N, C-alpha and C positions, 0 to 999 in steps of 0.2 A: 146337378150340382150347381153351386153359385155362390162362391166365396166372392166377396167384393166389400171387405171391411175397410174402414176408415182407419188410418194411421197417422199420428201426429207425433213428431220427433222434435225434441228441444235440443237447444245448444247454446253457444255464446258467440257473440261477434268479436271482432278484433280488439275491441275495447273490454271485453269480458262481461258485456250485458247479456242477459237471458234473451233469446230468440226463438221462434219457431222455425226450424230448419226445413221440415217436410210436413205437409198436410195434404195427403193424397188418399185415394182408395183404389182397391182393385190391383194394386202392384204386386209383382213377384209371386204369380199364381202358377202352380205347376202340378203334375200328377206323375206318380210312379207306377200306378196300376189301376186297373179298371174299378170304377165307383169309388175313387178316392180323389180327392183334391186338397191341396195345401196352399196357404198364403204365408209366405215368410215375411216377417217383420224387421227383425234385426239380428245381427250376428256379432260375435267378438271372437278375436283370435288368441286373447291371452286373458288370464285372471290373475290378480285383479285387473279390472279394466281401467285403461289410462283415459280420463276425461280431458280431452284438449280441444283446441279451436277448430280442428278439422270437421268439416261438416258434410263429408261425403255419405252416400246412401249405403250403409252397411247391410241393408236387407237385400241388395242386389248381388251380393256375394254368392257364387255358386258353391254348394257344399253338399256333402252326402248327409248320413244320418247323425253325424257327429263331428265337431271340430276339435281336435286334439288340443288340449289346452284352452279351449274357448267355450262359447255358448251359442245356442240358437233359440229364438223366439218365434213361434209359429202358431197357426190355427190349422188343423186338419179336420176336413169333413169326410166321414166314412159313410157312403150310401149302402142301402140294403143291398146285400149280395156282393159286399167288396171282396175282391180277390185276395185269398190268404198270402200272408208273408210273414213266416216264422223267422223271427230276428233277434238279435241282441245288439244293444249299442253300449259302448264304453263310456256310460254317462249316468248320472243321476237325473231322472226326468220328473219334473214337477208337472202335474196334469190336472186341469179342471174341466169336467164335462160341462159345456155351455148350453147344449141342447141335445135332446134325444137319449137314447139308450144304447149301450154296447157291451159286449163281452170281451174279457180279455183273457185269452187262454193261456196257461202257464204249464208246459209239459203236457202229459196225456190225461192227468187226473184233475187238475185244477183249472176252475172257470170262476172268474170274478166278474159279476154283474154290476155295471156302473150306470147311474141315472143322472140326469140334470143336477147340477150343484155338487156332485161327489168330486173329492180330490183324491188323487193317486200319487204316490212317491215311488217311482220305479227305479230300482237300484240294479241296473245292468242284468236283469234276468232275461231268460229266453221268453218270448211272448209273441202272440198274434192277436190282431183285433178282428173281432167278428161282429158284424151288425146282422142280427136276426130278425130285426123288426122290418117295419114298412116306412119308415122315415129317416132321413139322414140324422147322423150324430155328429156334432161339433165339439171338438176338444181343443183347448188352448194348452200348448207345451212350451215349457222352458227346460232345454236340454243342456246340462252343464257337464263338461268334460270331467271324467273320474279316472281314478287309478286304483289298483287292487287286484286281487286275485279273483278274476271273473271267467276264468277258463271253464269251458263246457266239459264236464266229465261224465 
C-alpha cells in the first residue's frame, strides 16, 4: 500500500485575497482493516458549507464513516485480499475508480464490477468492497450526509 497523494487547499487571507492554505502530501493516512489504506483530504460538519477566513486543517478531523450533517473527501486503496467489511453509511457517496478494478457486493446476489474511470453513486445501501485482482484499486470518495428511510429490513 502506498498512498501519498498531494493535497492543495485554498482559502482567503484576512483581506479576503485568495491564498494557498495547505500544499502537502501524505497527510492523514489511516487503515481500518488489512489490505486497505485511506487518505482523508477534507471534512465538513455542516451543509451548506460556510466559507470563512478560518484556515485550519479540516482533513485532520477524526471521523468515522460519515459525519452527520457534513461531508468527507478521501481516497481509499483496496489491496488484493482486502478484509471484508459489510457496512452501510447514512450518506450518498460519490465514487470514481482512479486505478485498478474492484467488485462491490450488495446483498447475497448482486455484484457490481468497477474499473478505472467508472463512477458510482451509492445511496446508503449495504455493501462490501472486494478486490479479487492482483493489483490495488484506488477510489476517490465524497461522502455527503443523507437522511431518509435507510433501515435494514
